[in-house]
PDB file of N, CA, C and O in Angstrom:
ATOM      1  N   MET A   1       9.285  -9.070   0.508  1.00  0.00           N
ATOM      2  CA  MET A   1       7.848  -9.350   0.527  1.00  0.00           C
ATOM      3  C   MET A   1       7.525  -9.950   1.888  1.00  0.00           C
ATOM      4  O   MET A   1       8.251 -10.802   2.401  1.00  0.00           O
ATOM      5  N   LYS A   2       6.428  -9.489   2.454  1.00  0.00           N
ATOM      6  CA  LYS A   2       5.973 -10.004   3.749  1.00  0.00           C
ATOM      7  C   LYS A   2       4.556 -10.562   3.587  1.00  0.00           C
ATOM      8  O   LYS A   2       3.712  -9.974   2.911  1.00  0.00           O
ATOM      9  N   LEU A   3       4.323 -11.692   4.214  1.00  0.00           N
ATOM     10  CA  LEU A   3       3.001 -12.297   4.226  1.00  0.00           C
ATOM     11  C   LEU A   3       2.496 -12.278   5.660  1.00  0.00           C
ATOM     12  O   LEU A   3       3.157 -12.776   6.571  1.00  0.00           O
ATOM     13  N   GLU A   4       1.324 -11.701   5.847  1.00  0.00           N
ATOM     14  CA  GLU A   4       0.661 -11.743   7.148  1.00  0.00           C
ATOM     15  C   GLU A   4      -0.487 -12.735   7.044  1.00  0.00           C
ATOM     16  O   GLU A   4      -1.297 -12.674   6.118  1.00  0.00           O
ATOM     17  N   LEU A   5      -0.546 -13.647   8.004  1.00  0.00           N
ATOM     18  CA  LEU A   5      -1.592 -14.665   8.041  1.00  0.00           C
ATOM     19  C   LEU A   5      -2.401 -14.460   9.311  1.00  0.00           C
ATOM     20  O   LEU A   5      -1.886 -14.639  10.415  1.00  0.00           O
ATOM     21  N   TYR A   6      -3.657 -14.087   9.160  1.00  0.00           N
ATOM     22  CA  TYR A   6      -4.561 -13.856  10.300  1.00  0.00           C
ATOM     23  C   TYR A   6      -5.354 -15.132  10.545  1.00  0.00           C
ATOM     24  O   TYR A   6      -6.029 -15.640   9.649  1.00  0.00           O
ATOM     25  N   THR A   7      -5.263 -15.647  11.776  1.00  0.00           N
ATOM     26  CA  THR A   7      -5.878 -16.929  12.113  1.00  0.00           C
ATOM     27  C   THR A   7      -6.568 -16.871  13.470  1.00  0.00           C
ATOM     28  O   THR A   7      -6.478 -15.888  14.205  1.00  0.00           O
ATOM     29  N   GLN A   8      -7.270 -17.982  13.773  1.00  0.00           N
ATOM     30  CA  GLN A   8      -7.867 -18.226  15.082  1.00  0.00           C
ATOM     31  C   GLN A   8      -7.480 -19.648  15.494  1.00  0.00           C
ATOM     32  O   GLN A   8      -7.222 -20.486  14.630  1.00  0.00           O
ATOM     33  N   PRO A   9      -7.437 -19.934  16.789  1.00  0.00           N
ATOM     34  CA  PRO A   9      -7.008 -21.260  17.241  1.00  0.00           C
ATOM     35  C   PRO A   9      -7.874 -22.422  16.748  1.00  0.00           C
ATOM     36  O   PRO A   9      -7.336 -23.477  16.411  1.00  0.00           O
ATOM     37  N   PHE A  10      -9.187 -22.259  16.697  1.00  0.00           N
ATOM     38  CA  PHE A  10     -10.063 -23.390  16.364  1.00  0.00           C
ATOM     39  C   PHE A  10     -10.690 -23.243  14.983  1.00  0.00           C
ATOM     40  O   PHE A  10     -11.886 -23.475  14.807  1.00  0.00           O
ATOM     41  N   CYS A  11      -9.891 -22.864  14.027  1.00  0.00           N
ATOM     42  CA  CYS A  11     -10.344 -22.603  12.661  1.00  0.00           C
ATOM     43  C   CYS A  11      -9.721 -23.642  11.733  1.00  0.00           C
ATOM     44  O   CYS A  11      -8.521 -23.594  11.462  1.00  0.00           O
ATOM     45  N   ALA A  12     -10.536 -24.586  11.242  1.00  0.00           N
ATOM     46  CA  ALA A  12     -10.013 -25.649  10.366  1.00  0.00           C
ATOM     47  C   ALA A  12      -9.411 -25.090   9.072  1.00  0.00           C
ATOM     48  O   ALA A  12      -8.338 -25.539   8.669  1.00  0.00           O
ATOM     49  N   PRO A  13     -10.058 -24.130   8.410  1.00  0.00           N
ATOM     50  CA  PRO A  13      -9.425 -23.564   7.219  1.00  0.00           C
ATOM     51  C   PRO A  13      -8.076 -22.887   7.533  1.00  0.00           C
ATOM     52  O   PRO A  13      -7.187 -22.838   6.684  1.00  0.00           O
ATOM     53  N   CYS A  14      -7.942 -22.372   8.751  1.00  0.00           N
ATOM     54  CA  CYS A  14      -6.673 -21.745   9.151  1.00  0.00           C
ATOM     55  C   CYS A  14      -5.549 -22.776   9.170  1.00  0.00           C
ATOM     56  O   CYS A  14      -4.417 -22.470   8.795  1.00  0.00           O
ATOM     57  N   VAL A  15      -5.854 -23.981   9.601  1.00  0.00           N
ATOM     58  CA  VAL A  15      -4.846 -25.042   9.638  1.00  0.00           C
ATOM     59  C   VAL A  15      -4.375 -25.354   8.221  1.00  0.00           C
ATOM     60  O   VAL A  15      -3.174 -25.468   7.979  1.00  0.00           O
ATOM     61  N   ARG A  16      -5.308 -25.492   7.287  1.00  0.00           N
ATOM     62  CA  ARG A  16      -4.949 -25.781   5.894  1.00  0.00           C
ATOM     63  C   ARG A  16      -4.144 -24.629   5.292  1.00  0.00           C
ATOM     64  O   ARG A  16      -3.177 -24.850   4.563  1.00  0.00           O
ATOM     65  N   THR A  17      -4.549 -23.413   5.600  1.00  0.00           N
ATOM     66  CA  THR A  17      -3.840 -22.237   5.081  1.00  0.00           C
ATOM     67  C   THR A  17      -2.437 -22.166   5.671  1.00  0.00           C
ATOM     68  O   THR A  17      -1.477 -21.874   4.958  1.00  0.00           O
ATOM     69  N   ARG A  18      -2.315 -22.429   6.953  1.00  0.00           N
ATOM     70  CA  ARG A  18      -1.009 -22.431   7.621  1.00  0.00           C
ATOM     71  C   ARG A  18      -0.067 -23.435   6.942  1.00  0.00           C
ATOM     72  O   ARG A  18       1.112 -23.137   6.753  1.00  0.00           O
ATOM     73  N   LEU A  19      -0.573 -24.614   6.575  1.00  0.00           N
ATOM     74  CA  LEU A  19       0.242 -25.630   5.898  1.00  0.00           C
ATOM     75  C   LEU A  19       0.680 -25.156   4.514  1.00  0.00           C
ATOM     76  O   LEU A  19       1.828 -25.363   4.120  1.00  0.00           O
ATOM     77  N   ALA A  20      -0.226 -24.523   3.779  1.00  0.00           N
ATOM     78  CA  ALA A  20       0.124 -24.000   2.447  1.00  0.00           C
ATOM     79  C   ALA A  20       1.173 -22.902   2.567  1.00  0.00           C
ATOM     80  O   ALA A  20       2.123 -22.862   1.785  1.00  0.00           O
ATOM     81  N   VAL A  21       1.008 -22.023   3.529  1.00  0.00           N
ATOM     82  CA  VAL A  21       1.969 -20.938   3.735  1.00  0.00           C
ATOM     83  C   VAL A  21       3.335 -21.504   4.113  1.00  0.00           C
ATOM     84  O   VAL A  21       4.359 -21.023   3.627  1.00  0.00           O
ATOM     85  N   ALA A  22       3.361 -22.517   4.972  1.00  0.00           N
ATOM     86  CA  ALA A  22       4.621 -23.131   5.374  1.00  0.00           C
ATOM     87  C   ALA A  22       5.340 -23.743   4.167  1.00  0.00           C
ATOM     88  O   ALA A  22       6.560 -23.627   4.044  1.00  0.00           O
ATOM     89  N   ARG A  23       4.593 -24.384   3.289  1.00  0.00           N
ATOM     90  CA  ARG A  23       5.198 -24.989   2.091  1.00  0.00           C
ATOM     91  C   ARG A  23       5.758 -23.902   1.178  1.00  0.00           C
ATOM     92  O   ARG A  23       6.856 -24.048   0.641  1.00  0.00           O
ATOM     93  N   VAL A  24       5.015 -22.823   1.002  1.00  0.00           N
ATOM     94  CA  VAL A  24       5.480 -21.723   0.160  1.00  0.00           C
ATOM     95  C   VAL A  24       6.731 -21.087   0.772  1.00  0.00           C
ATOM     96  O   VAL A  24       7.653 -20.705   0.051  1.00  0.00           O
ATOM     97  N   GLN A  25       6.757 -20.980   2.073  1.00  0.00           N
ATOM     98  CA  GLN A  25       7.930 -20.412   2.729  1.00  0.00           C
ATOM     99  C   GLN A  25       9.158 -21.308   2.528  1.00  0.00           C
ATOM    100  O   GLN A  25      10.279 -20.806   2.447  1.00  0.00           O
ATOM    101  N   GLU A  26       8.957 -22.625   2.447  1.00  0.00           N
ATOM    102  CA  GLU A  26      10.065 -23.531   2.133  1.00  0.00           C
ATOM    103  C   GLU A  26      10.592 -23.264   0.724  1.00  0.00           C
ATOM    104  O   GLU A  26      11.798 -23.297   0.483  1.00  0.00           O
ATOM    105  N   LEU A  27       9.669 -23.000  -0.202  1.00  0.00           N
ATOM    106  CA  LEU A  27      10.051 -22.739  -1.594  1.00  0.00           C
ATOM    107  C   LEU A  27      10.655 -21.348  -1.775  1.00  0.00           C
ATOM    108  O   LEU A  27      11.512 -21.145  -2.635  1.00  0.00           O
ATOM    109  N   LEU A  28      10.207 -20.400  -0.966  1.00  0.00           N
ATOM    110  CA  LEU A  28      10.665 -19.004  -1.049  1.00  0.00           C
ATOM    111  C   LEU A  28      11.200 -18.564   0.312  1.00  0.00           C
ATOM    112  O   LEU A  28      10.517 -17.842   1.038  1.00  0.00           O
ATOM    113  N   PRO A  29      12.404 -18.985   0.663  1.00  0.00           N
ATOM    114  CA  PRO A  29      12.917 -18.700   2.003  1.00  0.00           C
ATOM    115  C   PRO A  29      13.047 -17.206   2.325  1.00  0.00           C
ATOM    116  O   PRO A  29      13.099 -16.838   3.499  1.00  0.00           O
ATOM    117  N   ALA A  30      13.101 -16.353   1.319  1.00  0.00           N
ATOM    118  CA  ALA A  30      13.200 -14.913   1.566  1.00  0.00           C
ATOM    119  C   ALA A  30      11.854 -14.307   1.978  1.00  0.00           C
ATOM    120  O   ALA A  30      11.804 -13.163   2.431  1.00  0.00           O
ATOM    121  N   LEU A  31      10.778 -15.059   1.825  1.00  0.00           N
ATOM    122  CA  LEU A  31       9.454 -14.570   2.194  1.00  0.00           C
ATOM    123  C   LEU A  31       9.346 -14.483   3.710  1.00  0.00           C
ATOM    124  O   LEU A  31       9.519 -15.477   4.415  1.00  0.00           O
ATOM    125  N   GLU A  32       9.063 -13.294   4.194  1.00  0.00           N
ATOM    126  CA  GLU A  32       8.862 -13.090   5.627  1.00  0.00           C
ATOM    127  C   GLU A  32       7.403 -13.406   5.948  1.00  0.00           C
ATOM    128  O   GLU A  32       6.498 -12.873   5.307  1.00  0.00           O
ATOM    129  N   VAL A  33       7.175 -14.258   6.924  1.00  0.00           N
ATOM    130  CA  VAL A  33       5.817 -14.655   7.297  1.00  0.00           C
ATOM    131  C   VAL A  33       5.570 -14.312   8.755  1.00  0.00           C
ATOM    132  O   VAL A  33       6.388 -14.598   9.629  1.00  0.00           O
ATOM    133  N   GLU A  34       4.419 -13.689   8.995  1.00  0.00           N
ATOM    134  CA  GLU A  34       3.994 -13.399  10.361  1.00  0.00           C
ATOM    135  C   GLU A  34       2.565 -13.906  10.524  1.00  0.00           C
ATOM    136  O   GLU A  34       1.677 -13.544   9.753  1.00  0.00           O
ATOM    137  N   GLU A  35       2.354 -14.740  11.524  1.00  0.00           N
ATOM    138  CA  GLU A  35       1.004 -15.218  11.824  1.00  0.00           C
ATOM    139  C   GLU A  35       0.450 -14.403  12.972  1.00  0.00           C
ATOM    140  O   GLU A  35       1.101 -14.237  14.004  1.00  0.00           O
ATOM    141  N   ILE A  36      -0.758 -13.895  12.785  1.00  0.00           N
ATOM    142  CA  ILE A  36      -1.417 -13.078  13.796  1.00  0.00           C
ATOM    143  C   ILE A  36      -2.670 -13.805  14.258  1.00  0.00           C
ATOM    144  O   ILE A  36      -3.596 -14.018  13.475  1.00  0.00           O
ATOM    145  N   ASN A  37      -2.697 -14.182  15.519  1.00  0.00           N
ATOM    146  CA  ASN A  37      -3.859 -14.819  16.125  1.00  0.00           C
ATOM    147  C   ASN A  37      -4.813 -13.692  16.528  1.00  0.00           C
ATOM    148  O   ASN A  37      -4.521 -12.930  17.449  1.00  0.00           O
ATOM    149  N   VAL A  38      -5.948 -13.587  15.842  1.00  0.00           N
ATOM    150  CA  VAL A  38      -6.860 -12.468  16.090  1.00  0.00           C
ATOM    151  C   VAL A  38      -7.612 -12.587  17.413  1.00  0.00           C
ATOM    152  O   VAL A  38      -8.242 -11.626  17.853  1.00  0.00           O
ATOM    153  N   VAL A  39      -7.555 -13.746  18.046  1.00  0.00           N
ATOM    154  CA  VAL A  39      -8.144 -13.891  19.377  1.00  0.00           C
ATOM    155  C   VAL A  39      -7.233 -13.224  20.405  1.00  0.00           C
ATOM    156  O   VAL A  39      -7.702 -12.574  21.339  1.00  0.00           O
ATOM    157  N   GLU A  40      -5.928 -13.394  20.219  1.00  0.00           N
ATOM    158  CA  GLU A  40      -4.962 -12.789  21.132  1.00  0.00           C
ATOM    159  C   GLU A  40      -4.669 -11.327  20.788  1.00  0.00           C
ATOM    160  O   GLU A  40      -4.349 -10.532  21.671  1.00  0.00           O
ATOM    161  N   GLN A  41      -4.780 -10.976  19.508  1.00  0.00           N
ATOM    162  CA  GLN A  41      -4.464  -9.626  19.052  1.00  0.00           C
ATOM    163  C   GLN A  41      -5.693  -8.998  18.397  1.00  0.00           C
ATOM    164  O   GLN A  41      -5.690  -8.655  17.215  1.00  0.00           O
ATOM    165  N   VAL A  42      -6.732  -8.863  19.202  1.00  0.00           N
ATOM    166  CA  VAL A  42      -8.030  -8.376  18.710  1.00  0.00           C
ATOM    167  C   VAL A  42      -7.896  -7.014  18.040  1.00  0.00           C
ATOM    168  O   VAL A  42      -8.418  -6.810  16.944  1.00  0.00           O
ATOM    169  N   GLU A  43      -7.206  -6.089  18.682  1.00  0.00           N
ATOM    170  CA  GLU A  43      -7.087  -4.733  18.134  1.00  0.00           C
ATOM    171  C   GLU A  43      -6.418  -4.733  16.763  1.00  0.00           C
ATOM    172  O   GLU A  43      -6.841  -4.010  15.860  1.00  0.00           O
ATOM    173  N   ARG A  44      -5.389  -5.532  16.613  1.00  0.00           N
ATOM    174  CA  ARG A  44      -4.693  -5.578  15.327  1.00  0.00           C
ATOM    175  C   ARG A  44      -5.612  -6.111  14.236  1.00  0.00           C
ATOM    176  O   ARG A  44      -5.629  -5.584  13.123  1.00  0.00           O
ATOM    177  N   GLY A  45      -6.372  -7.151  14.549  1.00  0.00           N
ATOM    178  CA  GLY A  45      -7.331  -7.675  13.583  1.00  0.00           C
ATOM    179  C   GLY A  45      -8.370  -6.642  13.202  1.00  0.00           C
ATOM    180  O   GLY A  45      -8.721  -6.511  12.030  1.00  0.00           O
ATOM    181  N   GLU A  46      -8.867  -5.906  14.192  1.00  0.00           N
ATOM    182  CA  GLU A  46      -9.854  -4.863  13.920  1.00  0.00           C
ATOM    183  C   GLU A  46      -9.263  -3.750  13.065  1.00  0.00           C
ATOM    184  O   GLU A  46      -9.920  -3.254  12.149  1.00  0.00           O
ATOM    185  N   GLU A  47      -8.033  -3.356  13.357  1.00  0.00           N
ATOM    186  CA  GLU A  47      -7.365  -2.307  12.575  1.00  0.00           C
ATOM    187  C   GLU A  47      -7.246  -2.689  11.103  1.00  0.00           C
ATOM    188  O   GLU A  47      -7.343  -1.833  10.223  1.00  0.00           O
ATOM    189  N   MET A  48      -7.038  -3.969  10.842  1.00  0.00           N
ATOM    190  CA  MET A  48      -6.866  -4.441   9.469  1.00  0.00           C
ATOM    191  C   MET A  48      -8.186  -4.840   8.817  1.00  0.00           C
ATOM    192  O   MET A  48      -8.197  -5.265   7.661  1.00  0.00           O
ATOM    193  N   GLY A  49      -9.291  -4.710   9.535  1.00  0.00           N
ATOM    194  CA  GLY A  49     -10.600  -5.040   8.977  1.00  0.00           C
ATOM    195  C   GLY A  49     -10.836  -6.527   8.823  1.00  0.00           C
ATOM    196  O   GLY A  49     -11.565  -6.951   7.927  1.00  0.00           O
ATOM    197  N   ILE A  50     -10.227  -7.322   9.686  1.00  0.00           N
ATOM    198  CA  ILE A  50     -10.381  -8.777   9.614  1.00  0.00           C
ATOM    199  C   ILE A  50     -11.694  -9.154  10.297  1.00  0.00           C
ATOM    200  O   ILE A  50     -11.857  -8.956  11.501  1.00  0.00           O
ATOM    201  N   THR A  51     -12.624  -9.697   9.520  1.00  0.00           N
ATOM    202  CA  THR A  51     -13.931 -10.081  10.061  1.00  0.00           C
ATOM    203  C   THR A  51     -14.141 -11.594  10.055  1.00  0.00           C
ATOM    204  O   THR A  51     -15.089 -12.094  10.660  1.00  0.00           O
ATOM    205  N   SER A  52     -13.253 -12.323   9.370  1.00  0.00           N
ATOM    206  CA  SER A  52     -13.301 -13.779   9.350  1.00  0.00           C
ATOM    207  C   SER A  52     -11.872 -14.269   9.122  1.00  0.00           C
ATOM    208  O   SER A  52     -10.994 -13.501   8.730  1.00  0.00           O
ATOM    209  N   THR A  53     -11.660 -15.537   9.372  1.00  0.00           N
ATOM    210  CA  THR A  53     -10.322 -16.097   9.164  1.00  0.00           C
ATOM    211  C   THR A  53     -10.418 -17.362   8.334  1.00  0.00           C
ATOM    212  O   THR A  53     -11.466 -18.007   8.343  1.00  0.00           O
ATOM    213  N   PRO A  54      -9.378 -17.742   7.622  1.00  0.00           N
ATOM    214  CA  PRO A  54      -8.081 -17.093   7.538  1.00  0.00           C
ATOM    215  C   PRO A  54      -8.086 -15.931   6.552  1.00  0.00           C
ATOM    216  O   PRO A  54      -8.896 -15.884   5.626  1.00  0.00           O
ATOM    217  N   VAL A  55      -7.177 -15.008   6.767  1.00  0.00           N
ATOM    218  CA  VAL A  55      -6.931 -13.913   5.834  1.00  0.00           C
ATOM    219  C   VAL A  55      -5.437 -13.839   5.603  1.00  0.00           C
ATOM    220  O   VAL A  55      -4.639 -13.919   6.537  1.00  0.00           O
ATOM    221  N   ILE A  56      -5.076 -13.683   4.336  1.00  0.00           N
ATOM    222  CA  ILE A  56      -3.680 -13.501   3.952  1.00  0.00           C
ATOM    223  C   ILE A  56      -3.533 -12.107   3.374  1.00  0.00           C
ATOM    224  O   ILE A  56      -4.319 -11.683   2.526  1.00  0.00           O
ATOM    225  N   ARG A  57      -2.515 -11.400   3.843  1.00  0.00           N
ATOM    226  CA  ARG A  57      -2.155 -10.099   3.277  1.00  0.00           C
ATOM    227  C   ARG A  57      -0.715 -10.185   2.799  1.00  0.00           C
ATOM    228  O   ARG A  57       0.165 -10.640   3.529  1.00  0.00           O
ATOM    229  N   LEU A  58      -0.481  -9.746   1.570  1.00  0.00           N
ATOM    230  CA  LEU A  58       0.878  -9.644   1.059  1.00  0.00           C
ATOM    231  C   LEU A  58       1.260  -8.175   1.049  1.00  0.00           C
ATOM    232  O   LEU A  58       0.540  -7.335   0.509  1.00  0.00           O
ATOM    233  N   LEU A  59       2.397  -7.877   1.651  1.00  0.00           N
ATOM    234  CA  LEU A  59       2.863  -6.501   1.768  1.00  0.00           C
ATOM    235  C   LEU A  59       4.229  -6.352   1.110  1.00  0.00           C
ATOM    236  O   LEU A  59       5.106  -7.205   1.240  1.00  0.00           O
ATOM    237  N   GLN A  60       4.374  -5.259   0.411  1.00  0.00           N
ATOM    238  CA  GLN A  60       5.682  -4.923  -0.144  1.00  0.00           C
ATOM    239  C   GLN A  60       6.019  -3.530   0.335  1.00  0.00           C
ATOM    240  O   GLN A  60       5.329  -2.564   0.012  1.00  0.00           O
ATOM    241  N   GLU A  61       7.088  -3.432   1.111  1.00  0.00           N
ATOM    242  CA  GLU A  61       7.516  -2.171   1.710  1.00  0.00           C
ATOM    243  C   GLU A  61       6.374  -1.518   2.496  1.00  0.00           C
ATOM    244  O   GLU A  61       6.189  -0.302   2.446  1.00  0.00           O
ATOM    245  N   GLY A  62       5.619  -2.336   3.215  1.00  0.00           N
ATOM    246  CA  GLY A  62       4.554  -1.850   4.074  1.00  0.00           C
ATOM    247  C   GLY A  62       3.224  -1.579   3.383  1.00  0.00           C
ATOM    248  O   GLY A  62       2.242  -1.255   4.050  1.00  0.00           O
ATOM    249  N   THR A  63       3.174  -1.704   2.058  1.00  0.00           N
ATOM    250  CA  THR A  63       1.955  -1.456   1.299  1.00  0.00           C
ATOM    251  C   THR A  63       1.279  -2.771   0.944  1.00  0.00           C
ATOM    252  O   THR A  63       1.913  -3.679   0.406  1.00  0.00           O
ATOM    253  N   GLU A  64      -0.010  -2.870   1.248  1.00  0.00           N
ATOM    254  CA  GLU A  64      -0.751  -4.083   0.903  1.00  0.00           C
ATOM    255  C   GLU A  64      -0.875  -4.201  -0.604  1.00  0.00           C
ATOM    256  O   GLU A  64      -1.372  -3.299  -1.278  1.00  0.00           O
ATOM    257  N   LYS A  65      -0.411  -5.334  -1.120  1.00  0.00           N
ATOM    258  CA  LYS A  65      -0.471  -5.603  -2.561  1.00  0.00           C
ATOM    259  C   LYS A  65      -1.519  -6.649  -2.906  1.00  0.00           C
ATOM    260  O   LYS A  65      -1.960  -6.738  -4.051  1.00  0.00           O
ATOM    261  N   PHE A  66      -1.920  -7.446  -1.912  1.00  0.00           N
ATOM    262  CA  PHE A  66      -2.869  -8.538  -2.169  1.00  0.00           C
ATOM    263  C   PHE A  66      -3.498  -8.933  -0.847  1.00  0.00           C
ATOM    264  O   PHE A  66      -2.846  -8.921   0.197  1.00  0.00           O
ATOM    265  N   ARG A  67      -4.789  -9.286  -0.905  1.00  0.00           N
ATOM    266  CA  ARG A  67      -5.500  -9.798   0.274  1.00  0.00           C
ATOM    267  C   ARG A  67      -6.454 -10.893  -0.183  1.00  0.00           C
ATOM    268  O   ARG A  67      -7.132 -10.760  -1.202  1.00  0.00           O
ATOM    269  N   ALA A  68      -6.496 -11.971   0.581  1.00  0.00           N
ATOM    270  CA  ALA A  68      -7.420 -13.068   0.285  1.00  0.00           C
ATOM    271  C   ALA A  68      -7.978 -13.605   1.583  1.00  0.00           C
ATOM    272  O   ALA A  68      -7.291 -13.639   2.603  1.00  0.00           O
ATOM    273  N   SER A  69      -9.236 -14.025   1.536  1.00  0.00           N
ATOM    274  CA  SER A  69      -9.885 -14.530   2.746  1.00  0.00           C
ATOM    275  C   SER A  69     -10.350 -15.971   2.599  1.00  0.00           C
ATOM    276  O   SER A  69     -11.259 -16.412   3.304  1.00  0.00           O
ATOM    277  N   GLN A  70      -9.735 -16.692   1.697  1.00  0.00           N
ATOM    278  CA  GLN A  70     -10.053 -18.108   1.536  1.00  0.00           C
ATOM    279  C   GLN A  70      -8.771 -18.909   1.634  1.00  0.00           C
ATOM    280  O   GLN A  70      -7.679 -18.349   1.539  1.00  0.00           O
ATOM    281  N   THR A  71      -8.891 -20.202   1.822  1.00  0.00           N
ATOM    282  CA  THR A  71      -7.719 -21.070   1.886  1.00  0.00           C
ATOM    283  C   THR A  71      -7.170 -21.249   0.478  1.00  0.00           C
ATOM    284  O   THR A  71      -7.852 -21.801  -0.386  1.00  0.00           O
ATOM    285  N   PRO A  72      -5.943 -20.788   0.239  1.00  0.00           N
ATOM    286  CA  PRO A  72      -5.377 -20.914  -1.107  1.00  0.00           C
ATOM    287  C   PRO A  72      -4.661 -22.247  -1.290  1.00  0.00           C
ATOM    288  O   PRO A  72      -4.253 -22.889  -0.323  1.00  0.00           O
ATOM    289  N   THR A  73      -4.519 -22.643  -2.538  1.00  0.00           N
ATOM    290  CA  THR A  73      -3.621 -23.741  -2.848  1.00  0.00           C
ATOM    291  C   THR A  73      -2.206 -23.161  -2.874  1.00  0.00           C
ATOM    292  O   THR A  73      -2.027 -21.943  -2.884  1.00  0.00           O
ATOM    293  N   ILE A  74      -1.233 -24.016  -2.884  1.00  0.00           N
ATOM    294  CA  ILE A  74       0.159 -23.558  -2.971  1.00  0.00           C
ATOM    295  C   ILE A  74       0.363 -22.784  -4.263  1.00  0.00           C
ATOM    296  O   ILE A  74       1.012 -21.738  -4.257  1.00  0.00           O
ATOM    297  N   ASN A  75      -0.179 -23.280  -5.370  1.00  0.00           N
ATOM    298  CA  ASN A  75      -0.028 -22.592  -6.661  1.00  0.00           C
ATOM    299  C   ASN A  75      -0.701 -21.227  -6.651  1.00  0.00           C
ATOM    300  O   ASN A  75      -0.148 -20.265  -7.183  1.00  0.00           O
ATOM    301  N   GLN A  76      -1.874 -21.130  -6.062  1.00  0.00           N
ATOM    302  CA  GLN A  76      -2.554 -19.830  -5.981  1.00  0.00           C
ATOM    303  C   GLN A  76      -1.724 -18.842  -5.162  1.00  0.00           C
ATOM    304  O   GLN A  76      -1.608 -17.670  -5.519  1.00  0.00           O
ATOM    305  N   LEU A  77      -1.163 -19.316  -4.084  1.00  0.00           N
ATOM    306  CA  LEU A  77      -0.353 -18.466  -3.231  1.00  0.00           C
ATOM    307  C   LEU A  77       0.913 -18.008  -3.956  1.00  0.00           C
ATOM    308  O   LEU A  77       1.287 -16.838  -3.875  1.00  0.00           O
ATOM    309  N   LEU A  78       1.569 -18.924  -4.662  1.00  0.00           N
ATOM    310  CA  LEU A  78       2.753 -18.543  -5.440  1.00  0.00           C
ATOM    311  C   LEU A  78       2.404 -17.540  -6.531  1.00  0.00           C
ATOM    312  O   LEU A  78       3.167 -16.606  -6.778  1.00  0.00           O
ATOM    313  N   SER A  79       1.261 -17.720  -7.188  1.00  0.00           N
ATOM    314  CA  SER A  79       0.824 -16.771  -8.217  1.00  0.00           C
ATOM    315  C   SER A  79       0.549 -15.399  -7.632  1.00  0.00           C
ATOM    316  O   SER A  79       0.901 -14.383  -8.231  1.00  0.00           O
ATOM    317  N   ALA A  80      -0.079 -15.362  -6.462  1.00  0.00           N
ATOM    318  CA  ALA A  80      -0.371 -14.088  -5.808  1.00  0.00           C
ATOM    319  C   ALA A  80       0.920 -13.370  -5.441  1.00  0.00           C
ATOM    320  O   ALA A  80       1.027 -12.154  -5.603  1.00  0.00           O
ATOM    321  N   ILE A  81       1.895 -14.119  -4.949  1.00  0.00           N
ATOM    322  CA  ILE A  81       3.183 -13.519  -4.588  1.00  0.00           C
ATOM    323  C   ILE A  81       3.877 -12.982  -5.834  1.00  0.00           C
ATOM    324  O   ILE A  81       4.430 -11.882  -5.817  1.00  0.00           O
ATOM    325  N   ALA A  82       3.848 -13.751  -6.905  1.00  0.00           N
ATOM    326  CA  ALA A  82       4.468 -13.297  -8.150  1.00  0.00           C
ATOM    327  C   ALA A  82       3.786 -12.029  -8.668  1.00  0.00           C
ATOM    328  O   ALA A  82       4.453 -11.094  -9.109  1.00  0.00           O
ATOM    329  N   GLY A  83       2.444 -12.007  -8.612  1.00  0.00           N
ATOM    330  CA  GLY A  83       1.706 -10.832  -9.064  1.00  0.00           C
ATOM    331  C   GLY A  83       1.948  -9.614  -8.202  1.00  0.00           C
ATOM    332  O   GLY A  83       2.006  -8.493  -8.706  1.00  0.00           O
ATOM    333  N   ALA A  84       2.089  -9.825  -6.913  1.00  0.00           N
ATOM    334  CA  ALA A  84       2.319  -8.710  -5.993  1.00  0.00           C
ATOM    335  C   ALA A  84       3.740  -8.173  -6.098  1.00  0.00           C
ATOM    336  O   ALA A  84       4.013  -7.041  -5.698  1.00  0.00           O
ATOM    337  N   SER A  85       4.639  -8.982  -6.634  1.00  0.00           N
ATOM    338  CA  SER A  85       6.040  -8.576  -6.736  1.00  0.00           C
ATOM    339  C   SER A  85       6.309  -7.706  -7.962  1.00  0.00           C
ATOM    340  O   SER A  85       7.371  -7.091  -8.068  1.00  0.00           O
ATOM    341  N   ASP A  86       5.359  -7.652  -8.878  1.00  0.00           N
ATOM    342  CA  ASP A  86       5.561  -6.855 -10.111  1.00  0.00           C
ATOM    343  C   ASP A  86       5.709  -5.387  -9.832  1.00  0.00           C
ATOM    344  O   ASP A  86       5.883  -4.596 -10.759  1.00  0.00           O
TER     345      ASP A  86
END
């Protein structure tokens, strides 16, 4: 399972989301996490349809299984990962 986190440098919700993702990664060390700064990687953000941040995408074997554009709690994030793993 891979988690992509789309962020911007001066985004307060991005900071909270980054902390939640880091905690989940501690709990699930096999979870691959990639943070994409959409200011530095504009084209990639546009390709994925990112219009605001933060955005989380969960991918399984390259297929998007879940997308959220709000700051999740750790429990919400764990539930999304569990649901996407089915």
